A tleap script that builds the chain and sets N, CA, C and O, in Angstrom:
source leaprc.protein.ff14SB
mol = sequence {
  NMET ASN SER LEU ILE ASP LEU LEU PHE LEU
  THR ALA LEU ALA PHE LEU LEU ILE GLY HIE
  GLU LEU ASP ALA ILE ARG GLN ARG GLU TRP
  ARG PHE PHE PHE ALA SER ILE SER VAL SER
  ASP GLN ALA ALA TYR ARG ILE PHE THR ALA
  LEU HIE VAL PRO LEU VAL VAL ALA ILE LEU
  TRP TYR MET GLU SER PHE TRP LEU GLN ALA
  SER LEU ASP ILE PHE ALA ILE ALA HIE ALA
  GLY ILE HIE TRP LEU LEU ARG LYS HIE PRO
  LEU ILE ASP PHE ASP ASN GLY PHE SER ARG
  PHE TRP ILE TYR GLY ALA ALA ALA LEU GLY
  GLY ILE HIE LEU ILE GLY LEU MET ILE CCYS
}
set mol.1.N position { 7.252 6.642 13.971 }
set mol.1.CA position { 6.796 7.406 12.825 }
set mol.1.C position { 7.353 8.823 12.906 }
set mol.1.O position { 6.800 9.679 13.597 }
set mol.2.N position { 8.433 9.058 12.206 }
set mol.2.CA position { 8.974 10.414 12.211 }
set mol.2.C position { 9.807 10.718 10.971 }
set mol.2.O position { 10.735 11.525 11.021 }
set mol.3.N position { 9.478 10.079 9.881 }
set mol.3.CA position { 10.193 10.352 8.637 }
set mol.3.C position { 9.257 11.041 7.647 }
set mol.3.O position { 8.063 11.196 7.902 }
set mol.4.N position { 9.821 11.447 6.520 }
set mol.4.CA position { 9.014 12.086 5.482 }
set mol.4.C position { 7.942 11.135 4.969 }
set mol.4.O position { 6.819 11.560 4.697 }
set mol.5.N position { 8.268 9.871 4.834 }
set mol.5.CA position { 7.291 8.883 4.362 }
set mol.5.C position { 6.136 8.766 5.351 }
set mol.5.O position { 4.983 8.604 4.951 }
set mol.6.N position { 6.447 8.849 6.642 }
set mol.6.CA position { 5.405 8.819 7.667 }
set mol.6.C position { 4.528 10.062 7.575 }
set mol.6.O position { 3.309 9.976 7.721 }
set mol.7.N position { 5.137 11.199 7.336 }
set mol.7.CA position { 4.380 12.442 7.193 }
set mol.7.C position { 3.438 12.371 5.994 }
set mol.7.O position { 2.305 12.846 6.064 }
set mol.8.N position { 3.901 11.784 4.906 }
set mol.8.CA position { 3.035 11.596 3.738 }
set mol.8.C position { 1.828 10.734 4.085 }
set mol.8.O position { 0.699 11.058 3.715 }
set mol.9.N position { 2.071 9.633 4.799 }
set mol.9.CA position { 0.971 8.757 5.183 }
set mol.9.C position { -0.027 9.489 6.080 }
set mol.9.O position { -1.235 9.429 5.851 }
set mol.10.N position { 0.480 10.172 7.089 }
set mol.10.CA position { -0.409 10.879 8.014 }
set mol.10.C position { -1.191 11.985 7.309 }
set mol.10.O position { -2.352 12.226 7.639 }
set mol.11.N position { -0.575 12.649 6.354 }
set mol.11.CA position { -1.259 13.705 5.622 }
set mol.11.C position { -2.350 13.116 4.726 }
set mol.11.O position { -3.460 13.646 4.671 }
set mol.12.N position { -2.038 12.022 4.025 }
set mol.12.CA position { -3.054 11.356 3.204 }
set mol.12.C position { -4.209 10.880 4.078 }
set mol.12.O position { -5.374 11.023 3.708 }
set mol.13.N position { -3.885 10.320 5.227 }
set mol.13.CA position { -4.917 9.852 6.160 }
set mol.13.C position { -5.774 11.016 6.644 }
set mol.13.O position { -6.996 10.890 6.726 }
set mol.14.N position { -5.156 12.131 6.960 }
set mol.14.CA position { -5.907 13.311 7.396 }
set mol.14.C position { -6.795 13.844 6.272 }
set mol.14.O position { -7.921 14.272 6.526 }
set mol.15.N position { -6.300 13.821 5.035 }
set mol.15.CA position { -7.121 14.241 3.902 }
set mol.15.C position { -8.381 13.390 3.824 }
set mol.15.O position { -9.476 13.909 3.607 }
set mol.16.N position { -8.220 12.070 4.003 }
set mol.16.CA position { -9.374 11.166 3.921 }
set mol.16.C position { -10.289 11.286 5.134 }
set mol.16.O position { -11.491 11.512 4.996 }
set mol.17.N position { -9.708 11.133 6.325 }
set mol.17.CA position { -10.536 11.017 7.531 }
set mol.17.C position { -11.023 12.346 8.091 }
set mol.17.O position { -12.068 12.400 8.739 }
set mol.18.N position { -10.299 13.383 7.857 }
set mol.18.CA position { -10.723 14.685 8.383 }
set mol.18.C position { -11.334 15.517 7.250 }
set mol.18.O position { -12.516 15.862 7.285 }
set mol.19.N position { -10.522 15.829 6.262 }
set mol.19.CA position { -11.018 16.674 5.174 }
set mol.19.C position { -12.210 16.079 4.455 }
set mol.19.O position { -13.279 16.687 4.409 }
set mol.20.N position { -12.034 14.890 3.893 }
set mol.20.CA position { -13.113 14.310 3.091 }
set mol.20.C position { -14.293 13.864 3.938 }
set mol.20.O position { -15.435 14.129 3.564 }
set mol.21.N position { -14.068 13.213 5.039 }
set mol.21.CA position { -15.203 12.692 5.822 }
set mol.21.C position { -16.018 13.811 6.474 }
set mol.21.O position { -17.238 13.692 6.591 }
set mol.22.N position { -15.373 14.880 6.894 }
set mol.22.CA position { -16.150 16.019 7.398 }
set mol.22.C position { -16.957 16.642 6.259 }
set mol.22.O position { -18.108 17.036 6.444 }
set mol.23.N position { -16.344 16.726 5.093 }
set mol.23.CA position { -17.059 17.230 3.925 }
set mol.23.C position { -18.195 16.273 3.548 }
set mol.23.O position { -19.267 16.714 3.133 }
set mol.24.N position { -17.958 14.961 3.694 }
set mol.24.CA position { -18.995 13.967 3.387 }
set mol.24.C position { -20.212 14.142 4.295 }
set mol.24.O position { -21.345 13.940 3.859 }
set mol.25.N position { -19.984 14.510 5.537 }
set mol.25.CA position { -21.108 14.788 6.443 }
set mol.25.C position { -21.876 15.999 5.912 }
set mol.25.O position { -23.104 15.975 5.838 }
set mol.26.N position { -21.155 17.050 5.545 }
set mol.26.CA position { -21.821 18.247 5.024 }
set mol.26.C position { -22.587 17.940 3.729 }
set mol.26.O position { -23.672 18.475 3.498 }
set mol.27.N position { -22.006 17.072 2.889 }
set mol.27.CA position { -22.619 16.739 1.607 }
set mol.27.C position { -23.664 15.620 1.737 }
set mol.27.O position { -24.277 15.223 0.746 }
set mol.28.N position { -23.858 15.127 2.934 }
set mol.28.CA position { -24.854 14.077 3.220 }
set mol.28.C position { -24.624 12.825 2.363 }
set mol.28.O position { -25.538 12.316 1.714 }
set mol.29.N position { -23.382 12.351 2.382 }
set mol.29.CA position { -22.994 11.201 1.566 }
set mol.29.C position { -23.761 9.926 1.941 }
set mol.29.O position { -23.895 9.022 1.116 }
set mol.30.N position { -24.248 9.850 3.141 }
set mol.30.CA position { -25.003 8.661 3.563 }
set mol.30.C position { -26.240 8.431 2.709 }
set mol.30.O position { -26.730 7.306 2.616 }
set mol.31.N position { -26.746 9.484 2.085 }
set mol.31.CA position { -27.913 9.315 1.200 }
set mol.31.C position { -27.613 8.318 0.085 }
set mol.31.O position { -28.491 7.550 -0.309 }
set mol.32.N position { -26.395 8.322 -0.423 }
set mol.32.CA position { -26.005 7.393 -1.475 }
set mol.32.C position { -25.940 5.967 -0.923 }
set mol.32.O position { -26.469 5.038 -1.534 }
set mol.33.N position { -25.291 5.795 0.231 }
set mol.33.CA position { -25.095 4.452 0.790 }
set mol.33.C position { -26.385 3.814 1.288 }
set mol.33.O position { -26.521 2.591 1.264 }
set mol.34.N position { -27.324 4.625 1.737 }
set mol.34.CA position { -28.558 4.097 2.303 }
set mol.34.C position { -29.760 4.287 1.385 }
set mol.34.O position { -30.901 4.144 1.825 }
set mol.35.N position { -29.522 4.605 0.119 }
set mol.35.CA position { -30.612 4.891 -0.815 }
set mol.35.C position { -31.549 3.700 -1.007 }
set mol.35.O position { -32.750 3.885 -1.205 }
set mol.36.N position { -31.019 2.495 -0.952 }
set mol.36.CA position { -31.855 1.310 -1.200 }
set mol.36.C position { -32.404 0.690 0.084 }
set mol.36.O position { -33.055 -0.354 0.040 }
set mol.37.N position { -32.146 1.324 1.219 }
set mol.37.CA position { -32.621 0.811 2.507 }
set mol.37.C position { -33.668 1.766 3.059 }
set mol.37.O position { -33.488 2.983 3.026 }
set mol.38.N position { -34.740 1.219 3.556 }
set mol.38.CA position { -35.803 2.048 4.126 }
set mol.38.C position { -35.399 2.485 5.541 }
set mol.38.O position { -35.704 1.817 6.529 }
set mol.39.N position { -34.711 3.613 5.603 }
set mol.39.CA position { -34.262 4.165 6.878 }
set mol.39.C position { -34.341 5.689 6.772 }
set mol.39.O position { -34.110 6.265 5.709 }
set mol.40.N position { -34.666 6.314 7.873 }
set mol.40.CA position { -34.787 7.772 7.859 }
set mol.40.C position { -33.432 8.427 7.619 }
set mol.40.O position { -32.385 7.822 7.850 }
set mol.41.N position { -33.468 9.661 7.158 }
set mol.41.CA position { -32.241 10.408 6.925 }
set mol.41.C position { -31.443 10.548 8.216 }
set mol.41.O position { -30.217 10.441 8.206 }
set mol.42.N position { -32.137 10.786 9.326 }
set mol.42.CA position { -31.474 10.932 10.624 }
set mol.42.C position { -30.799 9.632 11.042 }
set mol.42.O position { -29.663 9.654 11.515 }
set mol.43.N position { -31.471 8.513 10.878 }
set mol.43.CA position { -30.892 7.216 11.236 }
set mol.43.C position { -29.695 6.909 10.336 }
set mol.43.O position { -28.667 6.435 10.819 }
set mol.44.N position { -29.818 7.174 9.046 }
set mol.44.CA position { -28.713 6.928 8.108 }
set mol.44.C position { -27.498 7.777 8.484 }
set mol.44.O position { -26.371 7.284 8.466 }
set mol.45.N position { -27.717 9.037 8.820 }
set mol.45.CA position { -26.631 9.924 9.262 }
set mol.45.C position { -25.944 9.352 10.501 }
set mol.45.O position { -24.716 9.318 10.574 }
set mol.46.N position { -26.726 8.911 11.459 }
set mol.46.CA position { -26.152 8.375 12.701 }
set mol.46.C position { -25.355 7.096 12.448 }
set mol.46.O position { -24.273 6.918 13.007 }
set mol.47.N position { -25.882 6.215 11.617 }
set mol.47.CA position { -25.175 4.973 11.296 }
set mol.47.C position { -23.881 5.291 10.542 }
set mol.47.O position { -22.816 4.773 10.878 }
set mol.48.N position { -23.983 6.135 9.534 }
set mol.48.CA position { -22.820 6.537 8.736 }
set mol.48.C position { -21.732 7.103 9.637 }
set mol.48.O position { -20.561 6.749 9.504 }
set mol.49.N position { -22.117 7.975 10.545 }
set mol.49.CA position { -21.153 8.607 11.444 }
set mol.49.C position { -20.580 7.594 12.424 }
set mol.49.O position { -19.366 7.538 12.620 }
set mol.50.N position { -21.441 6.799 13.040 }
set mol.50.CA position { -20.996 5.836 14.054 }
set mol.50.C position { -20.059 4.777 13.478 }
set mol.50.O position { -19.142 4.331 14.167 }
set mol.51.N position { -20.271 4.372 12.243 }
set mol.51.CA position { -19.408 3.351 11.639 }
set mol.51.C position { -17.969 3.833 11.470 }
set mol.51.O position { -17.051 3.022 11.347 }
set mol.52.N position { -17.775 5.131 11.464 }
set mol.52.CA position { -16.420 5.655 11.327 }
set mol.52.C position { -15.601 5.491 12.604 }
set mol.52.O position { -14.372 5.492 12.541 }
set mol.53.N position { -16.242 5.350 13.754 }
set mol.53.CA position { -15.492 5.215 15.012 }
set mol.53.C position { -14.656 3.935 15.030 }
set mol.53.O position { -13.445 4.018 15.234 }
set mol.54.N position { -15.251 2.747 14.824 }
set mol.54.CA position { -14.391 1.554 14.825 }
set mol.54.C position { -13.379 1.565 13.673 }
set mol.54.O position { -12.285 1.017 13.803 }
set mol.55.N position { -13.739 2.178 12.567 }
set mol.55.CA position { -12.808 2.283 11.450 }
set mol.55.C position { -11.569 3.084 11.859 }
set mol.55.O position { -10.441 2.665 11.597 }
set mol.56.N position { -11.777 4.224 12.494 }
set mol.56.CA position { -10.657 5.059 12.920 }
set mol.56.C position { -9.845 4.358 14.002 }
set mol.56.O position { -8.617 4.432 13.987 }
set mol.57.N position { -10.503 3.679 14.941 }
set mol.57.CA position { -9.784 2.941 15.977 }
set mol.57.C position { -8.882 1.882 15.345 }
set mol.57.O position { -7.720 1.752 15.729 }
set mol.58.N position { -9.403 1.133 14.389 }
set mol.58.CA position { -8.604 0.095 13.723 }
set mol.58.C position { -7.422 0.717 12.977 }
set mol.58.O position { -6.309 0.193 13.027 }
set mol.59.N position { -7.661 1.818 12.297 }
set mol.59.CA position { -6.570 2.477 11.569 }
set mol.59.C position { -5.496 2.946 12.540 }
set mol.59.O position { -4.306 2.741 12.299 }
set mol.60.N position { -5.906 3.570 13.630 }
set mol.60.CA position { -4.923 4.048 14.607 }
set mol.60.C position { -4.178 2.894 15.270 }
set mol.60.O position { -2.980 2.996 15.538 }
set mol.61.N position { -4.881 1.804 15.531 }
set mol.61.CA position { -4.268 0.636 16.183 }
set mol.61.C position { -3.168 0.031 15.305 }
set mol.61.O position { -2.106 -0.342 15.802 }
set mol.62.N position { -3.427 -0.062 14.010 }
set mol.62.CA position { -2.500 -0.700 13.073 }
set mol.62.C position { -1.723 0.310 12.223 }
set mol.62.O position { -1.157 -0.051 11.191 }
set mol.63.N position { -1.695 1.551 12.649 }
set mol.63.CA position { -1.149 2.634 11.837 }
set mol.63.C position { 0.271 2.379 11.343 }
set mol.63.O position { 0.616 2.814 10.244 }
set mol.64.N position { 1.086 1.704 12.102 }
set mol.64.CA position { 2.473 1.502 11.699 }
set mol.64.C position { 2.660 0.272 10.820 }
set mol.64.O position { 3.777 -0.010 10.386 }
set mol.65.N position { 1.600 -0.451 10.557 }
set mol.65.CA position { 1.675 -1.644 9.719 }
set mol.65.C position { 1.892 -1.275 8.254 }
set mol.65.O position { 1.167 -0.449 7.700 }
set mol.66.N position { 2.886 -1.889 7.639 }
set mol.66.CA position { 3.131 -1.689 6.212 }
set mol.66.C position { 1.878 -2.002 5.415 }
set mol.66.O position { 1.509 -1.250 4.513 }
set mol.67.N position { 1.216 -3.114 5.743 }
set mol.67.CA position { 0.050 -3.558 4.979 }
set mol.67.C position { -1.132 -2.612 5.134 }
set mol.67.O position { -1.863 -2.372 4.173 }
set mol.68.N position { -1.326 -2.075 6.326 }
set mol.68.CA position { -2.406 -1.088 6.496 }
set mol.68.C position { -2.100 0.160 5.682 }
set mol.68.O position { -2.977 0.687 4.997 }
set mol.69.N position { -0.879 0.627 5.750 }
set mol.69.CA position { -0.515 1.835 5.017 }
set mol.69.C position { -0.664 1.629 3.514 }
set mol.69.O position { -1.227 2.479 2.824 }
set mol.70.N position { -0.165 0.512 3.007 }
set mol.70.CA position { -0.284 0.248 1.576 }
set mol.70.C position { -1.753 0.107 1.180 }
set mol.70.O position { -2.164 0.598 0.129 }
set mol.71.N position { -2.541 -0.561 2.018 }
set mol.71.CA position { -3.968 -0.734 1.729 }
set mol.71.C position { -4.699 0.598 1.707 }
set mol.71.O position { -5.539 0.828 0.837 }
set mol.72.N position { -4.391 1.474 2.650 }
set mol.72.CA position { -5.038 2.790 2.667 }
set mol.72.C position { -4.614 3.637 1.465 }
set mol.72.O position { -5.416 4.396 0.923 }
set mol.73.N position { -3.366 3.505 1.058 }
set mol.73.CA position { -2.920 4.219 -0.146 }
set mol.73.C position { -3.717 3.751 -1.358 }
set mol.73.O position { -4.212 4.563 -2.139 }
set mol.74.N position { -3.835 2.442 -1.504 }
set mol.74.CA position { -4.590 1.874 -2.623 }
set mol.74.C position { -6.055 2.282 -2.521 }
set mol.74.O position { -6.681 2.618 -3.527 }
set mol.75.N position { -6.603 2.253 -1.306 }
set mol.75.CA position { -7.980 2.686 -1.110 }
set mol.75.C position { -8.158 4.140 -1.533 }
set mol.75.O position { -9.126 4.465 -2.220 }
set mol.76.N position { -7.243 5.018 -1.137 }
set mol.76.CA position { -7.358 6.444 -1.479 }
set mol.76.C position { -7.386 6.638 -2.992 }
set mol.76.O position { -8.139 7.467 -3.503 }
set mol.77.N position { -6.567 5.875 -3.702 }
set mol.77.CA position { -6.527 5.971 -5.161 }
set mol.77.C position { -7.830 5.434 -5.761 }
set mol.77.O position { -8.438 6.073 -6.619 }
set mol.78.N position { -8.248 4.256 -5.300 }
set mol.78.CA position { -9.496 3.658 -5.807 }
set mol.78.C position { -10.699 4.529 -5.448 }
set mol.78.O position { -11.610 4.697 -6.259 }
set mol.79.N position { -10.702 5.076 -4.248 }
set mol.79.CA position { -11.776 5.937 -3.775 }
set mol.79.C position { -11.939 7.148 -4.686 }
set mol.79.O position { -13.059 7.532 -5.024 }
set mol.80.N position { -10.817 7.748 -5.082 }
set mol.80.CA position { -10.871 8.886 -6.006 }
set mol.80.C position { -11.450 8.449 -7.355 }
set mol.80.O position { -12.224 9.179 -7.975 }
set mol.81.N position { -11.068 7.261 -7.795 }
set mol.81.CA position { -11.611 6.741 -9.047 }
set mol.81.C position { -13.110 6.522 -8.972 }
set mol.81.O position { -13.832 6.815 -9.925 }
set mol.82.N position { -13.576 6.014 -7.853 }
set mol.82.CA position { -15.017 5.797 -7.661 }
set mol.82.C position { -15.750 7.140 -7.661 }
set mol.82.O position { -16.801 7.282 -8.286 }
set mol.83.N position { -15.185 8.123 -6.956 }
set mol.83.CA position { -15.810 9.455 -6.962 }
set mol.83.C position { -15.846 10.030 -8.372 }
set mol.83.O position { -16.827 10.668 -8.753 }
set mol.84.N position { -14.798 9.814 -9.143 }
set mol.84.CA position { -14.788 10.320 -10.506 }
set mol.84.C position { -15.870 9.626 -11.334 }
set mol.84.O position { -16.594 10.278 -12.087 }
set mol.85.N position { -15.979 8.300 -11.194 }
set mol.85.CA position { -16.994 7.559 -11.947 }
set mol.85.C position { -18.416 7.972 -11.560 }
set mol.85.O position { -19.312 7.994 -12.404 }
set mol.86.N position { -18.618 8.297 -10.289 }
set mol.86.CA position { -19.953 8.653 -9.792 }
set mol.86.C position { -20.193 10.165 -9.749 }
set mol.86.O position { -21.154 10.622 -9.130 }
set mol.87.N position { -19.344 10.924 -10.389 }
set mol.87.CA position { -19.409 12.391 -10.262 }
set mol.87.C position { -20.730 12.992 -10.721 }
set mol.87.O position { -21.076 14.097 -10.302 }
set mol.88.N position { -21.460 12.309 -11.553 }
set mol.88.CA position { -22.752 12.834 -12.036 }
set mol.88.C position { -23.952 12.144 -11.382 }
set mol.88.O position { -25.098 12.401 -11.751 }
set mol.89.N position { -23.686 11.277 -10.422 }
set mol.89.CA position { -24.782 10.583 -9.725 }
set mol.89.C position { -25.583 11.617 -8.928 }
set mol.89.O position { -24.991 12.476 -8.275 }
set mol.90.N position { -26.914 11.549 -8.970 }
set mol.90.CA position { -27.731 12.569 -8.298 }
set mol.90.C position { -27.593 12.585 -6.770 }
set mol.90.O position { -27.918 13.595 -6.145 }
set mol.91.N position { -27.124 11.502 -6.157 }
set mol.91.CA position { -26.970 11.485 -4.701 }
set mol.91.C position { -25.539 11.763 -4.246 }
set mol.91.O position { -25.244 11.716 -3.052 }
set mol.92.N position { -24.670 12.048 -5.181 }
set mol.92.CA position { -23.281 12.386 -4.867 }
set mol.92.C position { -23.108 13.871 -5.156 }
set mol.92.O position { -23.343 14.323 -6.277 }
set mol.93.N position { -22.696 14.629 -4.145 }
set mol.93.CA position { -22.636 16.085 -4.292 }
set mol.93.C position { -21.235 16.620 -3.950 }
set mol.93.O position { -21.087 17.512 -3.116 }
set mol.94.N position { -20.223 16.061 -4.604 }
set mol.94.CA position { -18.855 16.503 -4.372 }
set mol.94.C position { -18.314 17.215 -5.610 }
set mol.94.O position { -17.137 17.085 -5.946 }
set mol.95.N position { -19.177 17.960 -6.278 }
set mol.95.CA position { -18.825 18.592 -7.542 }
set mol.95.C position { -18.316 20.016 -7.360 }
set mol.95.O position { -18.700 20.921 -8.101 }
set mol.96.N position { -17.463 20.204 -6.388 }
set mol.96.CA position { -16.873 21.519 -6.162 }
set mol.96.C position { -15.386 21.339 -5.876 }
set mol.96.O position { -14.946 20.253 -5.501 }
set mol.97.N position { -14.632 22.388 -6.050 }
set mol.97.CA position { -13.189 22.329 -5.871 }
set mol.97.C position { -12.757 21.939 -4.473 }
set mol.97.O position { -11.767 21.229 -4.301 }
set mol.98.N position { -13.492 22.399 -3.473 }
set mol.98.CA position { -13.128 22.078 -2.091 }
set mol.98.C position { -13.231 20.576 -1.850 }
set mol.98.O position { -12.314 19.977 -1.288 }
set mol.99.N position { -14.327 19.966 -2.264 }
set mol.99.CA position { -14.510 18.523 -2.088 }
set mol.99.C position { -13.476 17.734 -2.890 }
set mol.99.O position { -12.887 16.777 -2.388 }
set mol.100.N position { -13.265 18.138 -4.122 }
set mol.100.CA position { -12.296 17.440 -4.974 }
set mol.100.C position { -10.879 17.549 -4.416 }
set mol.100.O position { -10.084 16.623 -4.577 }
set mol.101.N position { -10.550 18.659 -3.767 }
set mol.101.CA position { -9.221 18.831 -3.161 }
set mol.101.C position { -8.934 17.704 -2.180 }
set mol.101.O position { -7.849 17.124 -2.215 }
set mol.102.N position { -9.877 17.384 -1.309 }
set mol.102.CA position { -9.673 16.330 -0.304 }
set mol.102.C position { -9.636 14.950 -0.939 }
set mol.102.O position { -8.798 14.121 -0.584 }
set mol.103.N position { -10.535 14.705 -1.872 }
set mol.103.CA position { -10.627 13.380 -2.498 }
set mol.103.C position { -9.389 13.089 -3.349 }
set mol.103.O position { -8.724 12.070 -3.162 }
set mol.104.N position { -9.092 13.980 -4.273 }
set mol.104.CA position { -7.980 13.742 -5.187 }
set mol.104.C position { -6.632 14.036 -4.535 }
set mol.104.O position { -5.612 13.467 -4.924 }
set mol.105.N position { -6.630 14.919 -3.549 }
set mol.105.CA position { -5.413 15.146 -2.777 }
set mol.105.C position { -5.007 13.908 -2.002 }
set mol.105.O position { -3.827 13.562 -1.951 }
set mol.106.N position { -5.984 13.234 -1.396 }
set mol.106.CA position { -5.693 11.984 -0.678 }
set mol.106.C position { -5.146 10.939 -1.639 }
set mol.106.O position { -4.224 10.198 -1.296 }
set mol.107.N position { -5.707 10.876 -2.837 }
set mol.107.CA position { -5.239 9.911 -3.834 }
set mol.107.C position { -3.797 10.219 -4.256 }
set mol.107.O position { -2.963 9.318 -4.343 }
set mol.108.N position { -3.520 11.475 -4.510 }
set mol.108.CA position { -2.162 11.860 -4.918 }
set mol.108.C position { -1.159 11.563 -3.807 }
set mol.108.O position { -0.101 10.986 -4.055 }
set mol.109.N position { -1.498 11.962 -2.584 }
set mol.109.CA position { -0.604 11.698 -1.459 }
set mol.109.C position { -0.446 10.202 -1.220 }
set mol.109.O position { 0.651 9.723 -0.933 }
set mol.110.N position { -1.560 9.462 -1.342 }
set mol.110.CA position { -1.492 8.016 -1.174 }
set mol.110.C position { -0.611 7.382 -2.239 }
set mol.110.O position { 0.154 6.464 -1.942 }
set mol.111.N position { -0.708 7.855 -3.469 }
set mol.111.CA position { 0.129 7.326 -4.542 }
set mol.111.C position { 1.601 7.594 -4.295 }
set mol.111.O position { 2.435 6.705 -4.466 }
set mol.112.N position { 1.926 8.819 -3.894 }
set mol.112.CA position { 3.304 9.164 -3.588 }
set mol.112.C position { 3.805 8.332 -2.417 }
set mol.112.O position { 4.923 7.816 -2.446 }
set mol.113.N position { 2.970 8.203 -1.383 }
set mol.113.CA position { 3.358 7.412 -0.223 }
set mol.113.C position { 3.585 5.949 -0.599 }
set mol.113.O position { 4.551 5.331 -0.152 }
set mol.114.N position { 2.688 5.397 -1.425 }
set mol.114.CA position { 2.818 4.007 -1.840 }
set mol.114.C position { 4.144 3.782 -2.590 }
set mol.114.O position { 4.829 2.785 -2.361 }
set mol.115.N position { 4.485 4.690 -3.461 }
set mol.115.CA position { 5.773 4.586 -4.161 }
set mol.115.C position { 6.912 4.634 -3.150 }
set mol.115.O position { 7.862 3.855 -3.234 }
set mol.116.N position { 6.808 5.556 -2.192 }
set mol.116.CA position { 7.832 5.653 -1.151 }
set mol.116.C position { 7.942 4.379 -0.323 }
set mol.116.O position { 9.044 3.947 0.015 }
set mol.117.N position { 6.809 3.781 0.001 }
set mol.117.CA position { 6.827 2.521 0.749 }
set mol.117.C position { 7.544 1.426 -0.031 }
set mol.117.O position { 8.307 0.639 0.529 }
set mol.118.N position { 7.284 1.393 -1.329 }
set mol.118.CA position { 7.853 0.328 -2.162 }
set mol.118.C position { 9.360 0.464 -2.358 }
set mol.118.O position { 10.056 -0.539 -2.514 }
set mol.119.N position { 9.868 1.695 -2.350 }
set mol.119.CA position { 11.302 1.856 -2.594 }
set mol.119.C position { 12.122 1.952 -1.309 }
set mol.119.O position { 13.350 1.877 -1.357 }
set mol.120.N position { 11.470 2.114 -0.177 }
set mol.120.CA position { 12.217 2.197 1.100 }
set mol.120.C position { 12.424 0.832 1.716 }
set mol.120.O position { 13.028 0.722 2.783 }
savepdb mol mol.pdb
quit
């Protein structure tokens, strides 16, 4: 991994896993995912956070896979669409420029990367 296309992928991944997920912790995004489950806020936070560890391990393990990269690009685009659709939901609190930068930035980078993957 040392080309411009690789840099695009790594940047999109960093936007999602570092920028957005750290912001998601600050915005308490787990409240949305655990709203229908009877679990304390502390337990939901711990589960939400802990589930990211195997996710990151799997991403790092398969990072050079074309299919993982294309899937993450598509996910970043779909994820931005979901955030846009849920932008007025009372348990979603990403209604600021900083949060939108990470969400929509990941989508834009993922889209550019996906195009690059398809033509290379």
